[in-house]
N, C-alpha and C positions, 0 to 999 in steps of 0.2 A: 303293457309296456311303457317308459315314457324313454321321449326321445330330445337328445339335444339337440342345439344347432347344429354341432359340428355333424355328429349323425347322419342328420337330414340333409347336410349338405353331400354329407357321401350316398345315400340312397339314392339324391335327384341328378350327382353325377352321371353312377350305375343307370340310372332310366335312361338317360339322354344317352348313352353311348349303346344302348340296348335299343333302343330307339333307333338311331341312327344307322344299325346293323340293318334294319327292316326297308330302309330305301331303296328305290331302282333305279333314282337319279344321284348319279354320281356326285352332281352338285350340293343337291340338301344332305347327302349324308356327310361329306366334309362336312361344311358346317355343324351339322348338329351336333355329330363328335368332335371338331374343334372347341365349339360349347360345353359338351360333355368332358373332354379333357383338360378343357382351362378348370371347372367346376373340379375336378379331382387332382388336379394341382394345387388349389387353394385348399382340398381337404389334406392331402400332405404333409402342405409347410403348418395346417394347426395340427395335425394329430404328430409333426415331426420325424415324416418317413420318408425319407430324402429317396428311395427305391422307388413310390410312388410322382414325387415330383417330376424326379430326372423322365423316369419314362413318358410319366402325362405330357409334360413340357418339350420333350421333344415328336410326341406325336402332335403338338398341337400344333407345331411348329412346322411338321410335314403337311399338316391338312392345309397348310396357310400356304405355303410356297407352291401346292398343286393347286389352289383358288387359284391363287394369282398369275398361275403359269395356264393353267383355264384361260382366264378371262384375256390375258394377251392375244395367246393363239387362236381367239375369238372375233379378236382387233384387228387381228394381222388375215384371217379372210375376206375381213368385207373390202 
């Protein structure tokens, strides 16, 4: 089996997203999932697949939003 760089990026993205779903800690889940979605967004751009780009770009933004919100809430409690 001969893989090119684009395919390897797609596999790396898949592994990151799958790995994120095994996390018990929601912060770790969101961070790893963010990187997986960012890789998928790059992959989607490389293969010219706008559904992949838009969906994963949106999910990456959702992860960032909730990470920032959790960080702010943590600091408000102190």
